[in-house]
N, C-alpha and C positions, 0 to 999 in steps of 0.2 A: 468329798470335795478336796479336803486337805491333801490326800494322797495324789490327786491329779495335779495339784499345784506344785507339790514337791517333785513329781515326775517331770514337770515342765522345767523346773529349775535345773534338775539333773541333766536333762537332755541338752539344753543350750550351753550348760557349763562344760560338758564333756565333748559333745559333737561340734559345737560352733565356737567353743573357747570364749564364751561370753560370760562374765562373772555373774553370780547370783544377785549381787546388788543392782547391776544394770537391768537384769530381767525383772527384779522386784519393782524397780522404779518404773519400768515400762508398764508392768501390770497395774501398778498403782494409778498411773495416769489414765489407763484404759478404763479401770473400774470407777474412777472418779466421774467420768462422763456417764457411765451407766448408773451410778448412784444418783446423779442429778436428775435423771429421768425417773428413777424408781421412788426417790424420796421427795424430790421437789427442790425449790430454791431455799434450802435451809441455810441459816447464817453460818459462814465460815465452814462449809462442809469439807470434810477431809476423810481420806481412806488410808489405812495403814495395812501393810502386807508384811507378815513375818516370813523371811526367806528360809528359816530353818524348820518351822512347824507348819507353814502354809496357812496360818490363821489370817482371816481378813476381817477388818472391823471398820465401820463407818461412824464418824462422830461429827457433831456440830456444836458450836459455841453459842449458847442461848443466854438471854438476859432474864434474870429472875424478876418477876412482877407479881403484884397482888392478884390481878385478874388478867388473863391472857386475851389480848386483842388480835395478835398476829402469831399464829402457831408456828410459822417458819422461823421467827426470830425470838420468841419469848417462851418462858416456861413459868408455870405457877409456883408460888413459894412453897406450897405443900409438897408438890412433886419434886421440887429441887432439893428440899430437906431430906427426902428419902435417899437421894443420891449423895448429898453432902449435908451432914447434920447441922453444920453452922452456916448454912447458906443464908444470905440476906438479900433483901429487895435491892435491885440495881446491880447486883453482882453478876459477873459473867462466868458461867460454868460450862465444862465440856460434857456433853450429853451423848451417849451412844444412840445412834439412830439406824443401826443396821436392820434392814427389813427382813421379814421371815423368809422370803423367797430370793434373798440376795445371792445365795450360793448358785442357784440355777442361772440367774442373770449374769453373775460373774463368769461362769463357764462359757456362756454364749458370747459375752463381750470379749473374753480373752481370745477366743478362736478368731473373732472378726478383726480385732484391732491390734493384737499383740504382734503379728507379723510386720505391721507397718513400723512400729517402734523398734523392733529388733533388726529389721533391715537397715534402718538408719544407724543403729549401733554397730552392725556388722560393717557397713560402709565406712564408718568412722574408724573402726579398727583396721580395715584394709589400708586406709590412707596413712594411719599412724605407723603401720608396719612397713609399708612400701615407700613412704616419702623419702626415706634416707637410702633407698636402694637404687635411685637413679644413677646410671653409670655402671651398673652391674650386668652380668650375663645370667640369664635364667633359662631353664629348660621347661618345655611344655609340650602339649599335644594339640594339634589343630582340631578344633571342634566344629566350626562352621564358617561360612562366608556370608558377608552382607555386602552386596555390590562387589567392589574389589578389595574390601577390607577383610583381613584374616583374623579370626578370633581364636585365641590360644588358651587352653586350659592349663593353669599353672598350679593346680592342686586345689587349694581352698579359694583361689582367686582366678580371675579371668583377665587376660590382657588383649589388646587390640593392636594389630600391625596395619596401619593405614597403607593405602596403595603407594604413596610416595616413599614409604620406608621399605617396600619390597624390592627384591633384586629381579630385574627384568628377565634374566636368563634362567631363573629358578622356577620350578613347577611345585605347587603346593596341593596336597590332597588331604582330605579329612582322615584323621588317624595318624598322620605323620608326626614323628618326634622331631622337634627342632630346637635349636638354641637361638636366643635373641638377646639383643642389647636393650636395656631399659632406658629409653630416652628421657622420659619424664613421668611423674605421677601427678595428675591434675585433679584437683578437688572441685569437680563441677557441681552444679546445682542438683543434677540427677544422681550424684554420687561420684566417688573417686574413679578415675580412669587411668589404667596403666598403659602407656604408649610404648610399643615395642618396635624394634628395627633390626633388619639384617643388612641394610645398605649403608649405615652410618660408619664413617671412618674410625670412630672409637670402638666399634665392634672388633676391628682388626687389632687395635691397640690392646684390648682386653684379652684377646686370644693369645697375643704374644706374651702378655704378663702371666697367663696361666701356663704356657708351655715353656717359657724361658725363665729359669730361676734367677739368672743374673739381672733380668729386668725387674722381677718381683722384689729383689733385695737392693735395687737401685745401683748395682755395679755398672749396669748398662742402662742408658736412658734413650727413650724414643723422643727425638727432637722434633720430628715433623712427619706427617702422613698425608699423602695425596691419593685419592681413590676414585675410580670410576667403577662402581659396584658391578660385579659379574664379569668384568673384563681385565682390569689391571690395577694394581696398587703399588705405590712406591713408599718405602719406609726408610727414613734417615735415622741412624742410630749413632750414639757417641758414648765413649767411656772415659772417665777421668783417670782411670788406672791404665797406665801405659802397657802393663803386662797383659791386659785383657783385650782380645780382638773382638770388638762389638759385632761385626758382621759374622764372624765364625761362631760366636756364642748363639746368635739367632738362627743360624743355619743348622747347627747341631751336627753330631757325628753322622757322616754320610747323608746329611740333609734330613735327618729324622724329625727334628723339631719343626722346620718350615713345611715339611710334607704333611704333618698333622694339621697345620693351619690351612694349607692349600686344600686339603681334603674337606675340612669344615666349610671352606668357601666355595666348594663345588668346582675345584680346579681353576679358580681365578689366579691369574699370574701375579706373583708377588716378587718385587725387586727390593733387595735389602742393600742400602747404600750407606757408606761411611760419611757421617756429617763432618763438614769442615767450615771454619769461619772464613776461609779464603774462597771467594766466589769462583775463581779460576779452577781450583782443585775440585770444588764441589760440583760444578757443572760438568766437568770431565767424567767424574764418577757417576753422576746421575744419568748421563747419556751413553754409558758403556752398554754394549761393546762397540759402539760407533767410533770410527777413527776421527779424531778432532784435529783439524789442520791449524786453526788459530782461534784464540779467544780474546775479545776486546771487552774490557769492563768499564762501565760508565757509572761510578758510584753515586754521583749526584742524582742521576735519573733512575737508579736501581735497574739498569738495563745492561744486558750482556749480548754481544754479537758473536755468534759461533759460526765458523766456516767448516764445512765437511766436504769430502770428495763428492763429485757429482753422482757417482754410482751408489753412495751411501746416504744421499739426501732423504730418500723415502724412508729408510730405516730410522734415521734420526728423528724425523717428524712423526713417524708412526702412522698406523692406520687411522685415517680421518683426523690426523693431527693429535691423536691421543697421547703419544709419548711427549710431544712438546708441551701440551697443556698440563700434564701431570708434573713435568719438570718445573714449569712456571709456578704451580701451586706449592710444590715441595720447597722451592727456594724462596718464594715470595718476591721474585725478580721477574722482569720482562725478558725472557730468553728468546732471542731472534736467531733462527737457524737458517743459514744460507749456504749455497754451494760455493766451493772455493774456485775462483776464476783462474784460468791459465794466464800466462803473461800476455799472450796476444789478445785475450778478452779484456784484460785490464787496460791495455794500450788503446783498444778500440773504444772502450767506455770513456777514457779520458779525452779521446778525439771528439766523440759525440758531445760530451759536456762542454768542451771548449767551443765547438761549433755553435751550439745552442746559445752560448753566452755572447757571441758576436753577431749571430744572425738577426736577433731582434733589433738592436740599435741600428744595424745597417739596412734593415728592411728587406732582407733576402731570405730565401728558403734555407732550411737546415742543410740540405744536400750541397748547396753552393758554399755554405759556411764550412762544411767538411772539406771541400776542395781547397779552400783558403788555408785551413789548418794544416792539411797535408802539404801545402806549398810552403809552410813555415811561418804563416801569419796566424799565431794562436791567440793574440789579444788585439784589442782595439788600439792600444798604444803603438804596437808594431805597425799596424796598417797606417796609422796617422803619420808616421815618420818616414815612410818610403816614397819613392817616385812611382808614377803609373807604370813605367817600363819595368820596374822590379816585379810588380804583380803580374804583368803580362808574361814576362819571361819565366816566372816561377810556375805558372799554370800551364805552360805549353806542354810539359811532359806528362800531364795528367789527362787521361781520356775524358773527353766531354767537358773539360773545364776551361777551354780557351776563352779569352776575354779581350775586348778592344781597349785601347788606351783611354778612350772617352769614358767607358764604363768603369775602368780602374780609377780614373780621376774622380768620378762621382762617388765611388766607395771611400776613397781617401778623404774627400770632403766631409762625408757623413761621419767617418771615424773621428775627424778633428772636432766636429760639432759634438759628438757623443762624449769625447774626453774633455770638452771645454776649451779646446784650443781656438776654435772659431765660434762665433755666435751664429745661431740659426738665422738664415735669411728670412725676412718677413714675407709672408705670402702676398703675391701681387693681387691688387683688387681686381675683381671681375670686370672685364671690359663692358662699357655701356653699349647697349644695343643701338645700332644706327636707326634713325627714324625711318619708318616704312615710307616708300614712295607714295606721293599723293595719288589718290585714285580719282580719275576724272568723274565728275558728276554725270551720272547717267541721264540727268534731266537736261534736255536741249531747250535753251531759251528761244522763245518764238521771236522772229525778227520783227522790228518795228514796222508797222503798216504805213506804207507811203502810197502816194498816187502814181509813183513811177513804176513802170513795168519791172519785174524781177530781172536781175542781171544774169542769174545762174541759168544754165540750160536745164533741160529736163533730166539729163543724165546725172548732172551734179546734184539735183534734188533727190534723185533715187539713192545715191551714195550716202548723202547726209541722213536720210531716213534709216538706212541700214545700220549706220554707225550709232544712231540714237537707240535703236532696238538692242 
C-alpha cells in the first residue's frame, strides 16, 4: 500500500508539477471521508498522511472515563493508561483508530476522489501561472471546435478562442499551429479559462514588439493602432530620438520586418504612419498616398474636414469606408473627407444657399429665388431697398424669369416685412355670408269661406294649384 501511495506522489509531482504536500493534503481529505464511514462518528477524527513514507494513520480524541457509555467519544481509564501511563479521568487523549482493512478502503477512495481534489489544484495552478500572462502571445495547436469556438492546446493547458476573437478571413483546421494573443485569464467557477484572440489590435502591437528591436527597447513607440482584422491595420509610430526614423525601423531593410508581420496576419494590409501632434500633418500622412487639396481643423469639435480631388475620393474613403474609419480611430478625431469643388461648383453652391435664404421669407420657390440672386438681389435687404422697375429690368435678361411690376412690388413689400421695415398687414376678417333668400312657404293658406261666388276663373284656380304643388 505504501508503495502505491509513494508512486502516486511521484507521478503528480513529475508529470503534473503538483507538489507532494498538495497531493498529501488532497489524499488526507479524501481518506477522512472514507474513515468516517469505516470507523463511524468518532470524536475529532483525523487522518495523517506521510508524503515521504506513504504511511496513513487515523486518530480520534477521546475522553477518559471510569465506565464507557459512548464508545465514539469515550475511552475506559484502564485502556487509556495502556496508551498513556499517567492518564486520568476526564483527560482527553489521542487514540489510534485505524481499522484493519483501512488500506484497501484507502486505495479505493483514493482512486474515486483524488482526481477531484487534484483537478482543483491543477486549475488553481493554471490560474496562478497564466494570470500574469494576459497581453502575451502564445503558440499552440488547434485541438477541437465547439460551435464556432476554437480550442487550442497550449501544452499543459488549453485555451479557447471565441468566435468574436476569430479573424473572418482565416480558416482554422484541427492540427494547425497558430499564434494567439492572450486577452484574459478568467477564474470561473468551473475553473480558469484562457481567452485567446487573433483579431485584437494588441496582437499586432505584440508582433511589432517581437520583430522590431527599437520598439522592444522603447526607442520607437507605438502611439496608436486601428485595425479591421483580416483586411487592414494602421499603426502610428513615434520616436523621441530625432536620429531614428520610426517608420523605417518598423519597415526594416527591404521591408523584411513588416513582411514577417504581414505573413503572420495572412497578408492583412499594414500601414505604418509617422505620429504627429499636428492634426494637419497627421491626417495627411494617415491618408497617403491620396492627394490632399485642403485640410480644415476644428480643435474644439475634434473634427477635421479634408478635401481631395474628385477622382481620388473613392481611394481616400476606401472600400466600404474602411480607410476613413481607420483614420478616425487612429487619430481619435472625426475626419470628414469630401471632394474638392471647382470654382464654378462653389459659385453655384453659394447661389443656391443665397436663394434658399430669401425664398422662404418671400414665399416663393427656390428656382425663383435663384433667378433673383442671378439678377443681383442676393439678400432681403437688397430687395427691400429697390423699386419694382429695378427687379423687372434685372430679370428681363434671364430666361423664364420675367416678372410684372405688380409681382415685383409684392416681393418688395414682403422683403420689407421680413427685414422689419414694415409691419405685417393684419389679415382681413372673413366676410359674413349674406342671409339666404327666404323660401316661400309651400303651404297655401286656404281662402276664407264666404257666401260670395269666387272671383277667380277656373284657369286661375288651376295655376294656383300648380304653384302650391
